[in-house]
RODO-945822 format. One record per residue (C-alpha): residue number from 0; residue in one letter; z, x, y. Coordinates in Angstrom, 1 decimal. Example, Ala and Ser with C-alpha at 12.3 -4.5 7.8 and 13.67 -1.06 7.14 Angstrom:
! RODO-945822
0; a; 7.8; 12.3; -4.5
1; s; 7.1; 13.7; -1.1
END
This chain:
! RODO-945822
0; m; -0.1; 0.1; -0.1
1; r; -1.1; 1.7; 3.4
2; i; 0.9; 0.1; 6.8
3; g; -0.7; 0.7; 10.0
4; i; 1.1; 0.6; 13.3
5; l; -0.6; -0.5; 15.7
6; g; 0.8; 1.0; 19.2
7; g; 2.5; 3.7; 16.8
8; t; 3.1; 6.5; 19.2
9; g; 6.2; 5.0; 20.9
10; p; 9.8; 5.5; 20.2
11; a; 10.1; 2.3; 18.0
12; g; 6.7; 2.3; 16.2
13; s; 6.6; 6.2; 15.5
14; g; 10.3; 5.8; 14.1
15; l; 9.5; 3.1; 11.9
16; a; 6.2; 5.2; 10.4
17; t; 8.7; 8.1; 9.6
18; r; 11.2; 5.8; 8.0
19; l; 8.8; 4.0; 5.8
20; a; 6.8; 7.3; 4.8
21; s; 10.2; 8.8; 3.8
22; v; 10.5; 6.0; 1.2
23; g; 7.3; 6.5; -0.1
24; y; 4.9; 4.3; 2.0
25; t; 1.4; 5.5; 3.3
26; c; 1.9; 5.0; 7.1
27; v; -1.0; 5.3; 9.8
28; i; 0.1; 5.6; 13.3
29; g; -2.3; 4.0; 15.3
30; s; -3.0; 4.4; 19.4
31; r; -5.8; 3.4; 21.7
32; s; -6.2; 7.1; 21.7
33; k; -6.8; 8.9; 18.2
34; y; -5.9; 12.2; 20.0
35; r; -2.5; 10.6; 21.1
36; s; -1.8; 9.5; 17.2
37; m; -2.5; 13.1; 16.2
38; e; -0.4; 14.5; 18.6
39; v; 2.8; 12.3; 17.7
40; r; 1.9; 12.6; 14.4
41; d; 2.2; 16.8; 14.4
42; q; 5.1; 16.2; 16.2
43; i; 6.7; 14.2; 13.5
44; i; 5.8; 16.9; 10.6
45; a; 6.7; 19.3; 12.3
46; r; 10.3; 18.2; 11.8
47; w; 9.7; 16.6; 8.4
48; s; 6.6; 18.4; 6.9
49; e; 7.3; 16.6; 3.6
50; l; 6.0; 13.5; 5.1
51; g; 2.5; 15.1; 5.2
52; d; 0.8; 13.1; 2.8
53; l; 2.2; 10.0; 3.8
54; l; 2.0; 9.8; 7.5
55; l; -1.6; 9.7; 9.0
56; c; -3.0; 9.2; 12.0
57; a; -5.8; 7.0; 13.7
58; d; -6.9; 5.0; 16.6
59; n; -5.6; 1.3; 16.2
60; l; -8.6; 0.3; 14.8
61; g; -7.9; 2.3; 11.5
62; a; -4.4; 1.1; 11.5
63; a; -5.6; -2.7; 11.6
64; e; -7.5; -1.7; 8.3
65; c; -4.5; -1.2; 6.2
66; d; -3.1; -3.8; 4.0
67; i; 0.4; -4.5; 6.3
68; v; 0.3; -4.1; 10.4
69; v; 2.8; -3.9; 12.1
70; i; 2.5; -4.0; 16.2
71; a; 4.6; -1.8; 18.0
72; t; 3.3; -2.5; 21.2
73; p; 4.8; -3.1; 24.6
74; w; 5.8; -6.8; 24.1
75; d; 3.6; -8.0; 27.1
76; s; 0.7; -6.6; 25.2
77; a; 1.2; -7.6; 21.5
78; s; -0.6; -10.8; 21.5
79; t; -3.7; -9.2; 23.2
80; t; -3.8; -6.4; 20.6
81; a; -3.6; -8.7; 17.7
82; q; -6.8; -10.8; 19.3
83; e; -8.2; -7.8; 19.9
84; y; -8.3; -6.8; 16.1
85; a; -8.4; -10.4; 14.6
86; a; -11.4; -9.6; 12.2
87; q; -9.4; -7.1; 10.7
88; l; -6.2; -8.6; 10.5
89; e; -7.6; -11.9; 9.0
90; g; -5.1; -13.2; 6.3
91; k; -2.9; -10.1; 6.3
92; v; 0.8; -10.1; 6.8
93; v; 1.2; -8.7; 10.6
94; v; 4.6; -8.1; 11.8
95; s; 5.8; -8.8; 15.3
96; m; 8.7; -6.1; 16.3
97; a; 8.5; -6.4; 20.1
98; n; 11.5; -8.0; 22.0
99; a; 11.0; -9.5; 25.4
100; l; 13.5; -7.7; 27.8
101; v; 13.4; -6.7; 31.0
102; r; 16.6; -4.6; 32.9
103; v; 18.1; -6.3; 36.0
104; g; 20.5; -3.8; 37.6
105; h; 23.0; -2.8; 34.6
106; e; 21.8; -5.7; 32.4
107; f; 19.5; -6.4; 30.1
108; q; 17.9; -10.4; 30.0
109; p; 15.6; -11.4; 27.6
110; l; 12.3; -13.2; 29.1
111; v; 10.6; -16.5; 27.4
112; p; 6.9; -15.5; 26.6
113; p; 4.1; -18.0; 25.8
114; r; 5.4; -20.2; 22.9
115; g; 9.2; -19.1; 22.9
116; s; 9.0; -15.3; 21.5
117; v; 6.7; -12.4; 21.3
118; a; 6.0; -13.1; 17.3
119; a; 5.2; -16.9; 18.0
120; h; 2.8; -15.7; 21.0
121; v; 1.0; -13.2; 18.7
122; q; 0.8; -16.0; 15.9
123; a; -1.0; -18.4; 18.5
124; g; -3.5; -15.5; 19.4
125; v; -4.4; -14.8; 15.6
126; p; -3.7; -18.1; 14.0
127; l; -5.3; -16.8; 10.6
128; c; -2.7; -14.1; 10.3
129; r; 0.6; -14.4; 8.4
130; v; 2.8; -13.2; 10.9
131; v; 6.4; -12.0; 10.6
132; a; 9.1; -11.5; 13.2
133; a; 11.2; -8.4; 11.7
134; f; 12.8; -4.8; 12.8
135; h; 13.9; -6.2; 16.2
136; h; 17.3; -4.3; 16.0
137; l; 17.0; -1.3; 14.7
138; p; 17.5; 1.4; 17.0
139; a; 14.0; 3.2; 17.7
140; k; 15.7; 6.6; 17.8
141; e; 17.5; 6.0; 14.5
142; l; 14.7; 5.2; 12.6
143; g; 13.3; 8.7; 13.3
144; k; 15.9; 10.7; 11.7
145; i; 15.4; 10.3; 8.4
146; d; 18.0; 12.5; 7.1
147; r; 20.7; 9.3; 8.3
148; p; 20.8; 6.2; 6.8
149; i; 20.8; 2.8; 8.9
150; d; 23.4; 0.5; 8.0
151; s; 21.8; -2.6; 9.3
152; d; 20.8; -6.0; 8.6
153; v; 17.3; -6.8; 9.5
154; l; 16.4; -10.6; 10.0
155; i; 12.9; -11.6; 9.1
156; c; 11.3; -15.0; 9.9
157; s; 8.0; -16.4; 9.2
158; d; 5.9; -20.0; 8.5
159; d; 4.5; -18.1; 5.4
160; p; 7.7; -17.6; 2.7
161; a; 5.2; -15.2; 1.0
162; a; 5.0; -12.7; 3.7
163; i; 8.5; -13.3; 4.3
164; q; 9.3; -11.8; 0.8
165; v; 6.7; -8.9; 1.1
166; v; 8.3; -7.7; 4.3
167; a; 11.9; -8.0; 2.7
168; e; 10.6; -5.9; -0.2
169; i; 9.5; -3.3; 2.5
170; v; 12.9; -3.3; 4.2
171; a; 14.9; -2.9; 0.9
172; k; 13.7; 0.1; 0.4
173; i; 15.1; 1.3; 3.4
174; p; 18.8; 3.0; 2.8
175; g; 21.1; 1.1; 4.6
176; c; 18.9; -2.1; 5.2
177; r; 19.6; -5.1; 3.9
178; p; 16.9; -8.0; 4.3
179; l; 17.6; -11.6; 5.5
180; d; 15.4; -14.4; 5.4
181; a; 16.1; -16.0; 8.7
182; g; 13.9; -19.1; 8.4
183; e; 10.7; -20.4; 10.3
184; l; 9.0; -18.1; 13.1
185; s; 10.7; -20.9; 15.4
186; n; 13.9; -18.4; 15.0
187; a; 12.3; -15.3; 16.2
188; m; 13.2; -16.6; 20.1
189; a; 16.9; -16.3; 18.8
190; i; 16.3; -12.8; 17.3
191; e; 14.3; -11.2; 19.8
192; t; 16.8; -12.5; 23.0
193; f; 20.0; -10.7; 20.8
194; t; 18.7; -7.9; 21.3
195; a; 19.2; -7.9; 24.9
196; v; 23.2; -8.2; 23.8
197; l; 22.4; -5.3; 21.2
198; l; 21.2; -3.1; 24.3
199; q; 24.4; -4.0; 26.7
200; l; 26.7; -3.2; 24.0
201; n; 24.9; 0.3; 23.7
202; i; 25.3; 0.8; 27.2
203; r; 29.1; -0.8; 27.3
204; y; 30.0; 1.7; 24.4
205; k; 27.7; 4.8; 24.6
206; t; 26.7; 4.1; 21.2
207; r; 23.6; 2.7; 18.8
208; v; 25.0; -0.5; 17.5
209; a; 22.9; -2.6; 14.5
210; p; 23.6; -5.7; 13.4
211; k; 25.6; -6.5; 10.1
212; l; 26.6; -9.6; 8.9
213; t; 29.3; -10.8; 6.6
214; g; 29.7; -13.7; 4.2
215; i; 26.6; -13.1; 2.5
216; a; 25.9; -12.5; -1.0
217; d; 24.7; -9.3; -2.9
218; p; 21.0; -8.9; -1.4
219; t; 19.5; -9.0; -4.9
220; s; 21.0; -12.9; -4.8
221; s; 20.1; -13.2; -0.9
222; p; 17.0; -15.9; 0.3
223; a; 15.2; -13.3; 1.1
224; a; 15.4; -11.6; -2.2
225; n; 15.2; -14.9; -4.2
226; p; 13.6; -17.5; -2.1
227; q; 14.9; -21.1; -2.6
228; p; 13.1; -24.3; -1.9
229; t; 13.8; -24.9; 1.5
230; s; 16.7; -27.6; 2.4
231; p; 18.4; -29.0; 5.2
232; q; 21.1; -26.4; 4.2
233; r; 19.1; -23.3; 4.6
234; t; 21.3; -21.0; 6.6
235; s; 19.6; -18.9; 9.4
236; t; 20.5; -16.0; 11.1
237; e; 14.0; -3.6; 17.6
238; g; 10.2; -0.9; 18.0
239; t; 13.8; -2.3; 17.9
240; s; 12.9; -1.4; 20.5
241; q; 16.8; -0.3; 21.9
END
């Protein structure tokens, strides 16, 4: 399986590509400029030489041709980027990880994009894709430090249950990460906006926080690992981009 990262040269995209390559996935770092992608890839390999065969570079078109695609562009260009490569993305699982945030003074405040969330805006722009919202709360810098585990739950939501399962299987391979099925794509609004709270905690406590929920059984018996029929009792719970 090849995972392409559109806009993969930023902290969140390059960090996610590094982390996924470290657990055995072939990742293609995409960029508007292939030369920029090559530069970032070389920087990563200079530190983690063992990833040389699994971490590749390309322009965004090359990344969009992969089996699964992650959109790691700034939030305000996520939908337009997806639409630009709609033909390559058709029918694929497309992961949206952007958070629409703005810093006002010392505070981070969430914005409300069209359709209510970045992920829903992407889905509206490429309706033939299977858009999944995930990876919003993982600290970008820590993603790239593959000598350390990331202790975090990863909330995943989509209108396509099978697509949630695909992403959950990827997340489960990352040491310290637990995939949680957070329901339909409408829940992406709450997931994305909560990142503003995490960023504020980072500033206040001078740390890099990540969410960890209690009261949920072992991941092998979680909804993401073993999807159950939808019922009224179904529980819904960063590049982040932190």
